[in-house]
C-alpha positions in Angstrom: -10.8 -28.7 24.1 -10.0 -25.9 21.9 -10.8 -22.3 22.6 -13.5 -21.0 20.1 -12.6 -19.2 17.0 -15.7 -16.8 17.2 -18.7 -15.9 19.6 -22.2 -14.1 19.0 -23.4 -11.6 21.6 -26.4 -10.1 21.1 -26.4 -11.3 17.2 -22.9 -9.5 16.6 -20.1 -11.9 15.9 -16.5 -11.3 17.6 -13.4 -13.2 16.5 -10.4 -13.7 19.0 -7.7 -11.1 18.4 -4.8 -13.5 17.4 -6.9 -15.2 14.9 -6.5 -11.7 13.0 -4.0 -12.4 10.4 -1.7 -9.2 10.5 0.5 -7.6 7.6 -1.5 -9.3 5.0 0.0 -8.6 1.3 -2.5 -5.7 0.0 -4.6 -7.5 -3.4 -6.8 -5.6 -5.8 -9.9 -6.7 -7.0 -8.0 -7.5 -10.3 -5.8 -9.5 -8.1 -2.7 -7.2 -8.5 0.0 -6.8 -5.6 0.1 -3.5 -4.0 3.3 -2.4 -4.2 5.8 0.8 -3.5 8.3 1.3 -6.4 11.6 3.5 -6.3 13.0 4.4 -9.3 16.2 6.2 -10.6 15.2 8.9 -11.4 11.4 9.9 -11.6 11.1 9.0 -8.1 8.7 7.1 -5.7 5.0 5.7 -6.7 3.0 3.5 -5.2 0.4 1.3 -6.9 -0.7 -1.9 -8.2 2.2 -4.2 -10.3 0.5 -5.1 -13.5 4.3 -6.2 -15.3 7.5 -5.7 -14.7 10.0 -6.7 -17.3 13.4 -6.5 -15.7 13.6 -2.6 -14.5 10.4 -1.7 -16.7 7.4 -1.6 -14.3 4.1 -1.0 -15.2 1.5 0.0 -12.1 -2.2 0.5 -12.1 -4.0 2.8 -9.8 -0.8 4.5 -9.0 0.3 7.5 -7.6 3.7 9.6 -6.8 4.7 9.8 -3.4 6.5 13.1 -3.5 6.9 14.0 -0.1 5.8 12.0 3.2 5.5 12.3 7.2 5.1 9.7 9.6 7.3 6.9 8.1 11.1 7.2 8.0 11.9 4.9 5.3 9.9 3.1 1.9 10.0 0.1 3.9 8.2 1.5 7.3 5.3 2.9 4.7 5.2 -0.2 2.8 4.5 -2.1 5.6 2.8 0.8 8.5 1.6 3.5 6.0 2.1 6.9 7.2 0.9 8.0 10.3 0.6 11.8 9.5 -0.8 11.8 6.0 -2.3 15.0 6.4 1.5 16.3 6.3 2.3 14.1 3.1 2.4 15.5 -0.7 1.1 12.7 -2.8 -0.4 13.1 -6.3 -3.7 12.1 -7.8 -4.2 8.7 -9.1 -3.5 7.6 -12.4 -4.7 4.6 -14.3 -1.5 3.5 -15.4 2.0 4.5 -15.1 5.0 2.9 -16.9 8.4 3.4 -14.7 11.5 2.8 -17.0 14.0 2.7 -14.5 13.1 1.0 -11.3 15.4 0.0 -8.4 13.0 -1.7 -5.9 9.8 -2.6 -5.7 8.6 -3.0 -2.2 5.3 -5.2 -1.5 2.7 -3.1 0.8 0.3 -4.8 3.5 -3.5 -4.2 3.2 -3.4 -2.0 6.1 -0.3 0.1 4.4 -1.9 0.3 1.0 -5.1 1.9 3.1 -3.1 4.4 4.6 -1.4 5.3 1.6 -4.3 5.6 -0.8 -6.4 7.2 1.8 -4.1 10.0 1.9 -5.7 13.0 0.5 -4.4 14.2 -3.3 -1.8 17.1 -2.8 -2.5 20.0 -5.5 -0.7 23.1 -5.8 
């Protein structure tokens, strides 16, 4: 007999912790993958990958990551997000951003995307 996947107590449904899939890729409602893009000269961006043609990348719902705290590398941000969101300096979200010189594209997990897009907008 296998272990149950869910259990209900007082009409509240609970799931087994080991049945929760962690580090799932973040996908927008339009089916676009959340990514971090590092460019050669324009900095670092987080958004949803709309199109890529060689080094030209188009992002939807994009923000610039100017300064971050609570993560060491972009890979860590893409996997885990940031642990000190109030110390980060992330721009406002723009609908579309075209990056002409992308040097890397890193897929983000769902939890990382929630963290990055949850950082308050930094204004001067």
